[in-house]
C-alpha positions, 0 to 999 in steps of 0.5 A, a space after each residue: 935210048 929206051 922206051 916202053 910205050 909205043 910210038 910211031 917212030 919206034 921199031 916194033 919188036 919182032 914176032 919172035 921176041 913177042 912169042 919168047 915173052 908169051 912162052 915165058 908168061 905161059 910157063 907160070 901161074 899168075 897168083 896174087 899170093 906169089 908176092 909179099 907186096 900188097 900193091 903187087 899187080 899181075 901186069 903180065 896177064 895183060 900180055 897177049 898175041 895179036 899175032 902179026 904186028 903185035 908190038 911187045 915193046 908196048 907191053 907193060 914191064 917191057 923195055 925196048 931199045 928205040 933204035 933196034 926194038 930189041 927187048 932190053 929190059 924186064 921189070 917183072 918185080 911183084 908181078 905175081 909170078 908162081 912156079 918154077 922154070 929151067 935153064 931152057 926157059 923162053 926168057 934165055 932167048 932174049 939175048 939183048 936183055 940188059 936188066 932183068 928184075 924177077 924180085 918179089 915173086 914165088 919161084 917155088 924154091 927153085 934153084 937159080 938157073 945157070 941158063 942166065 949166063 946166055 944173057 951176056 949183055 945183062 948188066 942188072 939182075 935182081 932176084 930179091 926175095 923171089 924164093 930161089 934156092 940152092 947154090 949161087 951158080 959160078 956160071 954168073 962169073 961169065 957175065 962180064 957186064 953184070 954190075 948189079 946183082 941182088 940175090 938177097 932174102 932168098 934161102 941160098 947156100 955158099 
């Protein structure tokens, strides 16, 4: 059902999804010090738009549905992302996401975003040691399919 390598049988992700991923990438700095993991790798740095026909399903850390080509997973753990984002982030336009791993990056003690509630298909959300702060938004309760939530090792309030 899922793949992250290009194949002639697999549909390409559409240009809109590629554009959304590139906008998300451009909203952060890539900084090796943003991760505590010595084996961290700035994999998103390799994401590039080849414009028409660019297949984001073949990009590192991107997982796509084999049948539809929709982006359903982003494994961005330990990818050296540094900066903050907001509830209008391009990321929240990936409405087919099932899994989102933002662990071990540096989000500058930014608050966990209520914008994540736009991802109604989300089943797994990993923010382990991502330097998010503030209160856990009650809006997360809207995510009825969410079965895994890891917010540990962040300075959160109850």
